[in-house]
C-alpha positions as CSV (number, residue, x, y, z in Angstrom):
1,M,0.0,0.0,0.0
2,R,1.0,3.6,-0.4
3,H,1.2,6.2,2.2
4,A,-1.6,8.8,2.3
5,D,0.8,11.7,1.6
6,D,2.0,10.0,-1.6
7,C,-1.4,9.9,-3.3
8,M,-3.9,12.2,-1.5
9,D,-4.4,15.8,-0.6
10,P,-3.8,15.8,3.2
11,L,-7.0,17.8,3.9
12,R,-9.1,15.3,2.0
13,Q,-7.5,12.4,3.7
14,Q,-8.1,14.0,7.1
15,F,-11.7,14.7,6.2
16,I,-12.4,11.1,5.2
17,D,-10.8,9.8,8.4
18,F,-12.9,12.3,10.4
19,A,-16.1,11.2,8.7
20,L,-15.3,7.6,9.4
21,Q,-14.6,8.3,13.1
22,A,-17.8,10.2,13.4
23,D,-19.7,7.3,11.8
24,V,-21.1,9.7,9.2
25,L,-19.4,7.8,6.4
26,R,-20.4,4.1,6.5
27,F,-19.6,1.2,4.3
28,G,-21.8,-1.9,3.7
29,E,-24.9,-2.2,1.6
30,F,-27.3,0.8,1.4
31,T,-30.2,1.6,-0.9
32,T,-30.1,5.2,-2.3
33,K,-33.1,7.4,-3.0
34,A,-32.7,6.3,-6.7
35,G,-33.0,2.7,-5.6
36,R,-29.4,1.8,-6.2
37,K,-27.5,-0.6,-4.0
38,S,-24.5,1.5,-2.8
39,P,-21.5,0.2,-0.9
40,Y,-21.2,3.4,1.1
41,F,-23.5,6.0,2.7
42,F,-22.7,9.6,3.7
43,N,-25.1,11.5,5.9
44,A,-23.9,15.0,7.0
45,G,-26.9,15.2,9.3
46,L,-25.1,12.9,11.7
47,F,-22.6,15.6,12.4
48,N,-24.9,16.5,15.3
49,R,-22.7,17.4,18.2
50,G,-21.0,20.7,18.8
51,A,-17.4,19.4,18.5
52,T,-18.0,17.4,15.3
53,L,-20.0,20.3,13.7
54,G,-17.2,22.7,14.6
55,R,-14.6,20.5,13.0
56,L,-16.7,19.9,9.9
57,A,-17.1,23.6,9.5
58,R,-13.4,24.1,9.6
59,F,-13.0,21.6,6.8
60,Y,-15.6,23.6,4.8
61,A,-13.8,26.8,5.5
62,Q,-10.3,25.5,4.7
63,T,-11.5,24.0,1.4
64,L,-13.3,27.2,0.4
65,L,-10.2,29.4,1.2
66,A,-8.0,27.0,-0.7
67,A,-10.3,27.2,-3.7
68,R,-10.3,31.0,-3.5
69,D,-6.5,31.2,-3.2
70,A,-6.3,28.9,-6.3
71,G,-8.5,31.2,-8.2
72,R,-11.4,28.8,-8.5
73,V,-14.0,30.9,-6.7
74,Q,-14.4,34.4,-5.3
75,F,-17.1,35.2,-2.8
76,D,-18.5,37.9,-0.6
77,M,-21.0,35.9,1.5
78,L,-22.4,32.5,2.2
79,F,-25.9,31.1,1.7
80,G,-27.4,28.0,3.2
81,P,-30.4,26.4,1.6
82,A,-33.0,25.0,4.1
83,Y,-32.7,22.8,5.9
84,K,-29.2,21.2,6.2
85,G,-27.6,24.2,4.6
86,I,-28.7,26.5,7.3
87,T,-26.4,24.9,9.9
88,L,-23.6,24.3,7.5
89,A,-23.5,27.9,6.2
90,S,-23.7,29.4,9.7
91,A,-21.0,27.1,11.1
92,T,-18.8,27.7,8.1
93,A,-19.1,31.5,8.5
94,V,-17.9,31.1,12.1
95,A,-15.0,28.9,11.0
96,L,-14.1,31.4,8.2
97,A,-14.0,34.2,10.7
98,E,-11.7,32.3,13.0
99,L,-9.4,31.9,9.9
100,G,-9.4,35.7,9.3
101,C,-12.2,35.8,6.7
102,D,-15.3,37.4,8.2
103,V,-18.2,37.4,5.8
104,P,-22.0,37.6,6.2
105,F,-24.3,34.6,5.7
106,A,-27.9,34.1,5.0
107,Y,-30.4,31.3,4.6
108,N,-34.0,30.8,3.4
109,R,-37.2,29.7,5.0
110,K,-39.4,27.1,3.3
111,E,-42.4,29.5,3.7
112,A,-42.4,33.3,3.7
113,K,-43.2,35.1,6.9
114,D,-46.0,37.7,6.7
115,H,-44.9,39.4,10.0
116,G,-41.7,40.8,11.5
117,E,-39.1,41.3,8.9
118,G,-41.1,39.1,6.5
119,G,-39.9,37.4,3.4
120,V,-38.0,34.1,2.9
121,I,-34.4,35.2,3.5
122,V,-32.9,35.4,7.0
123,G,-29.5,36.9,7.8
124,G,-27.4,39.3,5.8
125,P,-28.9,40.7,2.6
126,L,-28.1,38.8,-0.5
127,K,-25.6,40.9,-2.5
128,G,-22.3,40.5,-4.3
129,R,-20.9,37.0,-5.0
130,V,-22.8,34.4,-2.9
131,M,-21.4,31.0,-2.2
132,I,-24.0,28.2,-1.6
133,I,-23.1,25.8,1.2
134,D,-24.7,22.3,1.2
135,D,-23.8,18.7,2.1
136,V,-24.1,16.8,-1.2
137,I,-25.7,17.3,-4.7
138,T,-28.1,14.6,-5.8
139,A,-31.0,16.0,-7.9
140,G,-29.7,19.6,-7.6
141,T,-33.1,20.8,-6.4
142,S,-31.8,22.9,-3.5
143,V,-29.1,24.4,-5.7
144,R,-31.6,25.4,-8.3
145,E,-33.8,27.1,-5.7
146,S,-30.8,28.8,-4.2
147,V,-29.6,30.2,-7.5
148,Y,-33.1,31.6,-8.3
149,L,-33.3,33.3,-4.9
150,I,-29.8,34.8,-5.2
151,R,-30.4,36.1,-8.7
152,D,-33.9,37.4,-7.8
153,A,-32.2,39.5,-5.1
154,G,-29.8,41.0,-7.6
155,A,-26.8,39.0,-6.4
156,T,-24.5,36.6,-8.2
157,P,-24.2,32.8,-7.4
158,A,-20.4,32.4,-6.9
159,G,-20.4,28.6,-6.7
160,V,-21.4,25.6,-4.5
161,L,-19.4,24.1,-1.7
162,I,-20.3,20.6,-0.6
163,A,-18.9,17.9,1.7
164,L,-18.8,15.0,-0.7
165,D,-19.0,14.6,-4.5
166,R,-20.4,11.2,-5.2
167,M,-19.3,11.5,-8.9
168,E,-22.2,9.4,-10.2
169,R,-24.6,9.7,-13.0
170,A,-28.4,9.9,-12.5
171,G,-31.1,7.9,-14.2
172,P,-32.0,4.3,-14.6
173,D,-29.3,1.8,-15.3
174,D,-30.3,1.5,-19.0
175,A,-30.5,5.3,-19.5
176,L,-27.8,6.9,-17.3
177,S,-27.3,10.6,-17.7
178,A,-24.1,11.7,-19.5
179,H,-22.9,13.8,-16.6
180,S,-22.9,13.6,-12.8
181,A,-25.2,15.7,-10.7
182,V,-22.3,18.0,-9.9
183,Q,-21.3,18.4,-13.5
184,E,-24.9,19.1,-14.4
185,V,-25.1,21.9,-11.8
186,E,-21.8,23.4,-13.2
187,K,-23.2,23.3,-16.7
188,L,-26.7,24.5,-16.0
189,Y,-25.8,27.5,-13.8
190,D,-22.2,28.2,-15.0
191,V,-20.8,28.0,-11.4
192,P,-18.0,25.9,-10.0
193,V,-18.8,23.2,-7.5
194,V,-16.1,22.7,-4.8
195,A,-16.1,19.5,-2.7
196,I,-14.1,18.7,0.4
197,A,-13.7,15.1,-0.9
198,S,-15.1,12.8,-3.6
199,L,-15.7,9.2,-4.5
200,A,-12.2,9.2,-6.1
201,D,-10.8,10.3,-2.8
202,L,-12.5,7.4,-1.0
203,L,-10.9,4.9,-3.4
204,A,-7.6,6.6,-2.9
205,F,-8.0,6.5,0.9
206,I,-8.6,2.7,0.8
207,N,-5.3,2.3,-0.9
208,T,-3.4,4.1,1.8
209,E,-1.8,2.7,4.9
210,G,-3.4,2.8,8.4
211,D,-5.9,1.0,10.4
212,A,-8.9,2.9,8.9
213,A,-7.9,2.0,5.4
214,L,-7.2,-1.6,6.4
215,A,-10.7,-1.9,7.9
216,L,-12.2,-0.8,4.5
217,Q,-10.4,-3.4,2.4
218,P,-13.4,-5.8,2.3
219,Y,-15.4,-3.0,0.5
220,R,-12.7,-2.0,-2.0
221,A,-13.9,-4.2,-4.9
222,A,-17.6,-3.2,-4.4
223,L,-16.6,0.5,-4.3
224,A,-14.6,0.2,-7.5
225,A,-17.4,-1.7,-9.2
226,Y,-19.9,1.0,-8.2
227,R,-17.6,3.7,-9.5
228,S,-17.1,1.8,-12.8
229,R,-20.9,1.3,-13.3
230,Y,-22.2,4.7,-12.3
231,G,-19.2,7.1,-12.3
232,A,-19.2,10.1,-14.6
């Protein structure tokens, strides 16, 4: 086996190890919303303690700053689509501030309020370049709604930041889409999608040394087969 430092970005390797320790990333046999049998399952909703949420937010913040420094994205504020994105965007804003990048954030309600401040947007006003923060992209519904809300406010969608890119095509097995959900979002809305880690990183992680990678060896063939069958 290879050492992690020889084949993986350290931040991505650390994130996968963290997700495994938090039992948010699980391996076995799971049925996805599309009815597929998947050898792994990632549920960011299980980052449900203060310590794990804080560490997750730091991974988001570090990934976003690295993408900014590499010239992939530029942003003035964050936006979290209801519901998971609300916690992720607010926590990431805190982590960014701790790293010296203090920006406003906002999120949407599912239904508009007709009293108080009213409307569907809570937090800072949507303006400038707005980065959308979410957990994963499957059908792209929350991204579509977020893009419309941002543009309706006169602001510009700057991109989407997610935890994990599954890198898989949608559709039935006999009519798979040409692109992954992430690629479709990038194509439809002309924005970059930045992920902390991806399915390719999971495969690379299993090939590294260490107890965590060793424990995942029984799932290596199934993961590779899933990537070969559904990967974009």
